C-alpha distance (Angstrom), angle and dihedral (degrees) to the residues before:
residue distance angle dihedral
M1 . . .
R2 3.78 . .
S3 3.79 124.5 .
S4 3.71 113.6 -117.5
G5 3.77 116.3 -107.4
G6 3.79 129.1 -11.5
W7 3.74 132.5 29.9
S8 3.77 125.0 -61.1
A9 3.80 118.9 -129.2
R10 3.78 91.6 -124.0
S11 3.79 98.0 54.0
S12 3.79 97.7 42.3
G13 3.76 97.5 49.6
R14 3.79 91.1 -121.7
S15 3.78 119.6 140.9
S16 3.77 125.4 -110.0
G17 3.78 120.7 -95.3
S18 3.83 94.2 -94.1
D19 3.83 92.1 63.3
V20 3.80 96.3 49.4
G21 3.78 112.1 130.5
R22 3.80 95.4 12.2
S23 3.75 115.1 119.3
T24 3.80 126.9 -169.0
L25 3.79 93.5 -161.7
G26 3.80 112.4 124.7
R27 3.76 92.8 11.9
S28 3.79 122.3 106.3
R29 3.75 109.5 -140.1
G30 3.77 120.4 -150.9
S31 3.79 98.0 -10.9
S32 3.78 126.8 126.1
R33 3.77 125.3 -120.5
R34 3.80 113.2 -92.3
T35 3.79 122.3 -127.6
K36 3.78 116.5 -120.5
Q37 3.82 123.5 -142.4
S38 3.80 89.6 -118.9
E39 3.84 92.0 57.7
I40 3.81 95.3 57.2
T41 3.81 116.3 109.5
R42 3.78 122.5 -167.6
S43 3.80 130.4 -155.7
W44 3.78 122.2 -176.1
R45 3.81 118.6 -116.8
V46 3.81 130.8 -162.7
V47 3.83 124.6 -155.2
D48 3.80 125.1 -168.0
A49 3.82 109.8 -141.4
D50 3.83 94.0 -169.6
G51 3.81 105.8 133.3
A52 3.82 93.4 -10.4
T53 3.81 120.0 137.2
L54 3.83 109.4 -110.7
G55 3.81 98.4 -128.6
R56 3.80 95.8 43.7
L57 3.79 90.7 48.1
A58 3.80 91.6 48.2
T59 3.83 94.1 52.1
Q60 3.79 91.2 49.8
V61 3.81 92.6 49.0
A62 3.83 93.4 44.3
A63 3.82 91.4 53.2
I64 3.83 90.5 52.8
L65 3.81 92.3 46.8
R66 3.83 90.0 51.7
G67 3.82 92.8 46.7
K68 3.82 95.2 -121.7
H69 3.82 89.9 143.8
K70 3.80 92.6 62.6
P71 3.81 127.8 83.4
T72 3.82 87.7 -136.1
F73 3.85 92.4 62.4
S74 3.75 113.5 142.4
P75 3.82 121.7 176.9
H76 3.80 94.3 -139.9
L77 3.82 96.4 50.6
D78 3.79 134.2 64.2
T79 3.84 98.5 -117.7
G80 3.81 97.2 153.8
D81 3.77 132.5 114.1
P82 3.82 128.0 -114.9
V83 3.80 111.1 -100.4
I84 3.81 129.6 -154.8
V85 3.80 116.6 -159.3
V86 3.81 115.2 -162.8
N87 3.83 129.8 -172.6
A88 3.81 92.7 29.4
A89 3.81 89.1 158.8
K90 3.82 89.9 64.4
V91 3.81 96.3 55.8
R92 3.80 114.8 124.1
V93 3.78 133.3 -143.9
T94 3.80 129.4 -159.0
G95 3.77 130.3 -126.4
N96 3.79 122.7 0.0
K97 3.82 95.4 -35.2
L98 3.80 94.9 119.2
K99 3.80 90.5 69.2
A100 3.81 101.7 21.9
K101 3.82 103.6 46.4
N102 3.80 113.3 86.3
Y103 3.80 129.5 -164.9
V104 3.80 109.4 -150.2
R105 3.81 127.7 -165.1
H106 3.78 135.1 165.3
S107 3.80 127.1 -144.9
G108 3.81 93.7 -150.7
Y109 3.81 92.5 -114.3
P110 3.82 125.3 106.5
G111 3.80 108.3 -84.1
G112 3.79 90.3 12.5
L113 3.82 97.1 128.5
R114 3.82 110.1 127.9
S115 3.78 127.3 -173.6
E116 3.79 129.7 -171.9
T117 3.80 131.1 178.8
L118 3.79 122.9 -122.6
E119 3.81 89.4 -113.6
A120 3.83 92.4 56.0
L121 3.81 93.8 44.6
L122 3.81 92.0 46.8
A123 3.82 89.7 53.2
R124 3.82 93.6 45.2
R125 3.84 103.6 36.6
P126 3.83 114.4 1.7
E127 3.83 91.8 175.0
E128 3.80 89.9 62.5
V129 3.82 92.5 56.8
V130 3.82 92.4 57.0
R131 3.81 92.4 39.9
R132 3.83 92.6 53.9
A133 3.81 92.8 45.6
V134 3.81 92.3 52.6
R135 3.82 94.0 41.5
G136 3.80 90.3 55.2
M137 3.81 89.4 58.3
L138 3.81 95.4 52.0
P139 3.81 124.7 82.0
Q140 3.81 111.6 -75.1
N141 3.81 96.0 -127.1
R142 3.79 141.4 72.1
L143 3.79 92.1 -68.3
G144 3.81 90.3 55.0
E145 3.80 89.9 49.7
Q146 3.80 89.7 52.0
M147 3.81 90.0 49.8
S148 3.83 92.8 48.9
R149 3.83 90.1 56.1
K150 3.81 87.5 68.3
L151 3.81 91.0 60.7
H152 3.81 115.4 98.6
V153 3.82 115.4 -175.0
Y154 3.82 125.4 -172.6
A155 3.82 127.9 -176.5
G156 3.82 93.8 -144.0
A157 3.78 135.8 44.7
E158 3.81 95.2 -96.1
H159 3.79 125.3 86.7
P160 3.83 132.9 173.4
H161 3.83 95.9 -131.5
A162 3.82 100.8 88.4
A163 3.82 90.0 118.1
Q164 3.82 89.7 65.8
K165 3.85 90.1 58.9
P166 3.80 96.5 -135.1
E167 3.81 118.9 -152.6
P168 3.82 114.0 -128.1
I169 3.79 116.7 -121.6
A170 3.79 119.8 -142.9
K171 3.80 116.0 -124.3
E172 3.79 115.6 -109.0
S173 3.78 112.0 -111.8
E174 3.79 112.5 -101.4
S175 3.76 121.3 -150.2
């Protein structure tokens, strides 16, 4: 049944009487406040890799580098903190990965494919093992590259960043 005379609010797309005069132009509805680059604060962190499982350590470090632990996290900004990883040579891996996991690279020349096991790379350059594990868990773009520049990995217990007063991070409990 049709109402007599005039347009109904439902059919015309007009709002009801309670919304008259209210405009939503220029107002963001239901969105969160965005973090600005100038509002980001950074505090240095140090993680001891002695006895830590490689993958679990890498996820923890990657989350800090991305800034996921902060309320100001924004996926399009580098909000993370610089991280120092010490004792990278004492990191452990589970299963048969020492002999089975291969790191492959190519020089760009014909026949330039090179392969190295985790065991060999850990003996030669232990920092590179941790660096590659963390880098693989960061975004694969320019922002991820910027985040990975804040990662400082050292094979031993000493690091040259004492002036930055890094806060130690407790290891996550492993079961």
